[in-house]
C-alpha positions in Angstrom: -6.6 -3.8 66.4 -4.8 -3.7 63.1 -3.8 -0.3 61.8 -3.9 0.9 58.3 -0.5 1.0 56.6 1.0 4.5 56.3 1.1 6.1 52.9 4.2 5.5 51.0 3.6 8.1 48.4 2.3 5.6 45.8 -1.4 6.3 46.2 -3.3 6.6 42.9 -3.3 10.1 41.4 -6.4 11.9 40.3 -7.3 12.1 36.6 -6.8 15.8 36.7 -3.3 15.4 38.1 -2.4 12.8 35.5 -3.8 15.0 32.7 -1.7 18.0 33.9 1.4 15.8 34.2 1.0 14.5 30.7 0.5 18.0 29.4 3.7 19.3 31.1 5.6 16.2 29.8 4.4 16.9 26.3 5.3 20.6 26.6 8.8 19.7 27.7 9.2 17.2 24.9 7.9 19.4 22.2 9.3 22.9 23.0 12.2 22.4 25.5 13.9 19.1 24.7 16.3 19.7 21.8 14.7 23.1 21.1 17.8 24.4 19.2 18.6 21.1 17.5 19.9 21.4 14.0 17.0 20.5 11.6 17.5 22.1 8.2 14.5 22.6 5.9 14.6 20.0 3.2 14.6 21.0 -0.4 11.4 20.8 -2.5 10.8 17.8 -4.7 10.6 18.6 -8.4 8.9 15.4 -9.6 5.4 16.8 -9.4 3.0 17.2 -12.4 4.0 20.9 -12.8 7.7 21.0 -11.8 8.4 17.9 -13.9 7.7 20.0 -17.0 10.2 22.7 -16.1 13.6 22.8 -17.9 16.4 20.9 -16.1 18.3 24.1 -15.5 15.3 25.8 -13.8 14.5 22.6 -11.8 18.0 22.9 -10.2 16.9 26.2 -8.6 13.3 25.3 -8.1 14.2 23.0 -5.2 15.0 26.1 -3.1 11.5 27.5 -3.5 10.5 27.0 0.1 13.7 28.7 1.4 13.1 31.6 -0.9 9.5 32.0 0.3 10.5 32.0 3.9 13.4 34.5 3.3 11.0 36.8 1.3 8.5 36.7 4.2 11.3 37.6 6.6 12.4 40.5 4.5 8.9 41.9 4.4 8.7 41.6 8.2 12.1 43.3 8.5 11.1 46.2 6.2 7.9 46.7 8.3 9.9 46.7 11.5 12.4 49.2 10.2 9.8 51.6 9.0 7.8 51.6 12.3 10.7 51.7 14.8 12.0 54.6 16.8 15.3 55.2 18.6 17.4 56.3 15.6 19.5 54.2 13.4 20.5 51.8 16.2 16.9 51.2 17.1 15.9 50.6 13.5 18.8 48.2 12.9 17.9 46.3 16.1 14.2 46.1 15.1 15.1 44.8 11.6 17.5 42.1 13.0 15.0 41.0 15.6 12.3 40.6 13.0 14.4 39.0 10.3 16.5 36.7 12.6 13.7 34.4 13.9 12.2 34.0 10.5 15.5 32.9 8.9 16.2 30.7 11.9 13.1 28.6 11.1 15.1 27.2 8.1 17.7 25.6 10.5 16.2 25.3 14.0 12.4 25.7 13.9 11.6 25.3 17.6 14.4 27.6 18.6 13.1 30.2 16.2 9.8 30.3 18.1 11.6 31.1 21.4 13.7 33.6 19.6 10.7 35.4 18.2 8.8 35.3 21.5 11.9 36.7 23.3 12.4 39.4 20.7 8.8 40.8 21.0 9.3 42.7 24.3 12.6 44.1 23.1 11.2 45.5 19.9 8.2 46.9 21.8 10.3 49.7 23.3 11.3 51.0 19.8 7.8 51.8 18.5 6.4 55.2 17.6 3.5 54.9 20.0 2.0 52.5 22.6 -1.0 51.7 20.4 0.5 48.5 19.0 2.0 47.1 22.2 3.1 44.4 22.9 3.4 43.4 19.2 4.9 46.0 17.1 4.1 45.8 13.4 7.4 44.2 12.5 7.4 41.6 15.3 3.7 41.0 14.7 4.4 39.9 11.1 7.5 38.1 12.0 5.9 36.1 14.8 3.0 35.1 12.5 5.5 33.8 9.9 7.5 31.9 12.5 4.3 30.3 13.9 3.2 29.2 10.5 6.6 27.8 9.3 7.3 26.0 12.6 3.8 24.5 12.6 4.4 23.3 9.0 7.7 21.6 10.0 6.5 20.0 13.3 3.5 18.0 14.4 0.1 19.6 15.3 0.6 19.4 19.1 3.5 21.8 18.8 1.2 24.4 17.1 -1.1 24.2 20.1 1.7 24.8 22.6 3.1 27.8 20.6 -0.4 29.4 20.5 -0.9 28.9 24.2 2.5 30.4 25.1 1.8 33.3 22.7 -1.4 33.9 24.5 0.3 33.7 27.9 2.9 36.3 26.9 0.2 38.6 25.4 -2.0 38.3 28.5 0.9 39.0 30.9 2.0 42.1 28.9 -1.6 43.4 28.8 -2.0 42.8 32.6 1.2 44.6 33.6 0.8 47.4 31.2 -2.9 48.0 31.5 -3.9 51.7 31.2 -0.7 52.7 29.3 -1.4 51.3 25.8 -3.9 49.7 23.5 -3.2 46.0 23.4 -3.2 44.1 20.1 -2.9 40.6 21.7 -6.5 39.8 20.6 -5.8 40.3 16.9 -2.6 38.3 17.2 -4.4 35.4 18.8 -7.2 35.4 16.3 -5.0 35.6 13.2 -2.5 33.0 14.5 -5.4 30.7 15.5 -6.7 30.7 11.9 -3.2 30.2 10.5 -2.4 27.3 12.9 -5.8 25.7 12.3 -5.2 25.7 8.6 -1.8 24.2 9.0 -3.2 21.6 11.4 -5.9 20.6 9.0 -3.2 20.2 6.3 -1.2 17.9 8.6 -4.2 15.8 9.5 -5.2 15.5 5.8 -1.7 14.5 4.8 -1.5 11.9 7.6 -4.9 10.5 6.6 -3.8 10.2 3.0 -0.6 8.4 4.1 -2.6 6.0 6.2 -5.0 5.3 3.4 -2.2 4.7 1.0 -0.5 2.3 3.5 -3.8 0.5 4.2 -4.5 0.2 0.5 -1.0 -1.3 0.0 -1.6 -3.8 2.8 -5.0 -4.6 1.6 -3.8 -5.2 -2.0 -1.0 -7.5 -0.6 -3.5 -9.4 1.5 -5.9 -9.7 -1.5 -3.2 -11.1 -3.7 -2.1 -13.5 -1.0 -5.7 -14.6 -0.5 -6.2 -15.0 -4.2 -3.1 -17.2 -4.5 -4.3 -19.4 -1.6 -7.8 -19.7 -3.2 -6.3 -20.7 -6.5 -4.1 -23.3 -4.9 -7.0 -24.7 -2.9 -9.1 -25.0 -6.1 -6.2 -26.8 -7.9 -5.8 -29.2 -4.9 -9.5 -30.0 -4.9 -9.5 -30.7 -8.7 -6.3 -32.9 -8.5 -7.8 -34.9 -5.7 -9.9 -36.9 -8.1 -6.9 -37.5 -10.4 -4.7 -38.7 -7.6 -7.4 -40.8 -6.0 -8.1 -42.5 -9.3 -4.4 -43.6 -9.6 -4.3 -44.7 -6.0 -7.5 -46.8 -6.4 -6.0 -48.5 -9.5 -2.9 -49.3 -7.5 -4.9 -50.8 -4.6 -7.1 -52.9 -7.0 -4.1 -54.2 -9.0 -2.2 -55.0 -5.8 -5.1 -57.0 -4.5 -5.7 -58.9 -7.8 -2.0 -59.5 -8.7 -1.5 -62.6 -6.4 -4.5 -64.4 -8.1 -2.9 -64.0 -11.5 0.1 -66.1 -10.5 -0.2 -69.8 -9.8 1.1 -70.7 -6.3 2.6 -67.3 -5.7 5.4 -67.1 -3.0 4.3 -66.0 0.4 6.8 -63.1 0.3 5.1 -61.9 -2.9 1.6 -62.0 -1.3 2.9 -60.1 1.7 4.5 -57.5 -0.7 1.2 -57.0 -2.6 -0.7 -56.8 0.6 1.6 -54.1 1.9 1.2 -52.2 -1.4 -2.6 -52.4 -1.1 -2.6 -51.3 2.6 -0.4 -48.3 1.7 -2.6 -47.3 -1.2 -5.8 -47.5 0.9 -4.0 -45.5 3.7 -3.0 -42.9 1.1 -6.6 -42.7 -0.2 -7.8 -42.1 3.4 -5.3 -39.3 3.9 -6.3 -37.7 0.6 -9.9 -37.6 1.8 -8.8 -35.9 5.0 -6.8 -33.3 3.0 -9.8 -32.6 0.8 -11.9 -32.0 3.9 -9.4 -29.4 5.1 -9.2 -27.5 1.8 -12.9 -27.8 0.9 -14.9 -24.6 1.3 -18.2 -24.7 3.2 -20.2 -24.4 0.0 -18.1 -26.8 -2.0 -19.9 -29.7 -3.7 -18.0 -32.6 -5.1 -18.4 -32.9 -8.8 -20.6 -35.7 -10.2 -18.7 -36.0 -13.5 -15.0 -36.8 -13.8 -12.5 -34.0 -14.2 -12.3 -32.7 -17.8 -9.5 -33.4 -20.2 -8.4 -32.1 -23.6 -10.9 -34.5 -25.2 -13.7 -32.3 -23.7 -12.2 -29.2 -25.3 -14.6 -29.1 -28.2 -17.6 -28.9 -25.9 -15.9 -25.9 -24.1 -15.3 -24.1 -27.4 -18.9 -24.7 -28.5 -20.1 -23.1 -25.2 -17.8 -20.1 -25.7 -19.0 -19.6 -29.3 -22.6 -19.5 -28.0 -21.6 -16.6 -25.8 -20.4 -14.5 -28.7 -16.7 -15.2 -29.0 -15.6 -16.4 -32.4 -12.9 -19.0 -31.5 -11.1 -21.6 -33.6 -8.9 -24.6 -32.6 -5.7 -25.8 -34.2 -3.9 -29.0 -33.2 -0.2 -29.5 -34.1 1.5 -32.8 -33.9 0.3 -36.3 -33.2 -2.4 -36.4 -30.5 -1.5 -38.7 -27.7 -2.8 -39.5 -24.2 -1.1 -37.4 -21.5 -1.1 -37.7 -17.7 -4.5 -36.7 -16.3 -3.0 -33.9 -14.2 -1.5 -32.4 -17.4 -4.8 -32.8 -19.3 -6.8 -31.2 -16.5 -4.4 -28.3 -16.1 -4.3 -27.7 -19.9 -8.1 -27.7 -20.0 -8.4 -25.2 -17.2 -5.8 -22.9 -18.7 -7.6 -22.8 -22.0 -10.9 -22.3 -20.1 -9.5 -19.4 -18.1 -7.8 -17.7 -21.0 -11.0 -17.8 -23.1 -13.0 -16.4 -20.1 -10.5 -13.5 -20.0 -11.1 -12.9 -23.7 -14.8 -12.8 -23.1 -14.4 -10.3 -20.3 -11.8 -8.0 -21.8 -12.4 -8.3 -25.5 -16.1 -9.1 -26.1 -16.8 -9.7 -29.8 -13.2 -10.4 -30.7 -11.8 -13.4 -32.5 -9.8 -16.0 -30.6 -7.6 -18.9 -31.5 -6.6 -21.9 -29.5 -3.4 -23.8 -30.6 -2.5 -27.1 -29.0 0.9 -28.5 -29.9 1.9 -32.1 -29.0 5.7 -31.7 -29.1 8.6 -33.8 -28.0 8.9 -33.6 -24.2 5.6 -31.9 -23.4 2.5 -30.0 -24.5 2.3 -26.5 -25.9 -0.7 -24.2 -25.6 -1.2 -20.8 -27.2 -4.4 -18.8 -26.7 -4.6 -15.5 -28.5 -7.4 -13.0 -29.1 -7.6 -10.0 -31.2 -8.7 -6.5 -30.1 -12.5 -5.9 -29.5 -14.3 -4.6 -32.6 -15.0 -0.8 -32.8 -17.6 0.2 -32.1 -18.8 -2.5 -29.7 -22.2 -2.7 -28.0 -20.7 -4.9 -25.2 -18.4 -3.1 -22.8 -15.3 -4.9 -21.4 -15.6 -6.2 -17.9 -12.7 -5.7 -15.6 -13.1 -9.0 -13.8 -11.5 -9.9 -10.5 -7.9 -10.2 -11.8 -7.5 -13.8 -10.6 -7.3 -15.6 -14.0 -3.6 -15.0 -14.7 -2.7 -16.0 -11.1 -4.6 -19.3 -11.4 -3.0 -20.1 -14.7 0.5 -19.4 -13.4 -0.1 -21.6 -10.4 -1.1 -24.5 -12.5 1.9 -24.1 -14.8 4.2 -23.8 -11.8 2.8 -26.9 -10.2 3.8 -28.9 -13.4 7.3 -27.1 -13.6 6.2 -25.5 -16.9 6.7 -22.1 -18.4 4.2 -19.4 -19.2 4.1 -16.0 -20.8 1.2 -13.6 -21.0 0.9 -10.1 -22.4 -0.4 -7.8 -25.1 -0.1 -9.0 -28.7 1.2 -6.9 -31.5 -2.3 -6.2 -33.0 -3.7 -4.9 -29.7 -5.1 -8.2 -28.5 -3.7 -10.6 -25.8 -1.7 -13.7 -25.9 -1.1 -16.6 -23.4 1.6 -19.1 -24.3 2.2 -22.2 -22.1 4.5 -25.2 -22.2 3.8 -28.1 -19.9 6.6 -30.7 -19.7 5.7 -34.3 -19.9 8.2 -37.0 -19.2 8.6 -39.4 -22.2 7.9 -43.1 -21.6 10.3 -45.4 -23.4 9.1 -48.7 -24.8 10.9 -50.7 -22.2 9.2 -48.8 -19.4 5.9 -49.3 -21.0 
């Protein structure tokens, strides 16, 4: 009959055991490991709304404000200890040092200052006038509260819990062993320290929550910008699909018809045109697949062809109907440009005028189109909204400038956008267009 294996000491522990082990591990890490490590109190920042207004000479000393506050609290505790101690000058001096020392030590070694304060309490207890304030004499009472508060401010909330528990253990032990000889003030110490440590813990939690919210907002803003950029690129890809597909269709049709335009074409020429047509058809097929990938679920293919600069007058008429007084000026000889450039120019003007409607309702706008050597220049500028205006500006989604920059970058162009001198807004764009020589034509 098989026997059960003997225990090897690896049997699962109870939840209570694991909880106690974790608690002791946390106590050792928080209050024993590196308890007297050097950790100076950092100087105060002077870039706040109030300290920023101080003279520079005063700001040099204002950075030491936390140190001065702690030192002042230590002096108050030392004065209290000296005035309530017995045992002559030596007893008074010892009480003063044991009250002031732990408080000042919090500036350099905060956790060690707590152990110093806890160890000094029974020593100063023997120098009191009476047993009515045992085990916490007036000086050590004040000093220990200051130490608890400063250490809790400089460490994490779990350390505050451990310090309060150890303070309660010391007070309870002193009350147990000295019962009947004195009136204990452990209760007031625990109550007052609990309120102080609770306030500090709430401050810690609130600050951590604010930091987490700030970090989350930063991440969210980054993700929003990235998503906006991808959406704009997807929109551009969908729009340019029709332009590229049109050119590839022309290539395929011309490649198929070219052999019939030549009498008795060579076999090599027919095979070459057949290969061109096959590649054009294959490219069209891949374009349709790409469009299927970038197409949104609610996307509907447009029935009309993509707009060009020839359709700009209709756009300006619609904008005027919405209340924006806009005029157009054309500089240079109008010529036909590549469809991708025409489409991007139209969309840039459309988005710039939409921004004018949102941010400067009722203002005057001007669209300038310059057909210059080597490319196309665009300038869309609007004045400030009239005052007073019945229509309030709309903040919008903030995607317009991003979309315009993506279109300009796609064509290796240049763009500037910013406030105008009169309080309005100006968008200037240059889209390069390769010149076609007569021989190439």
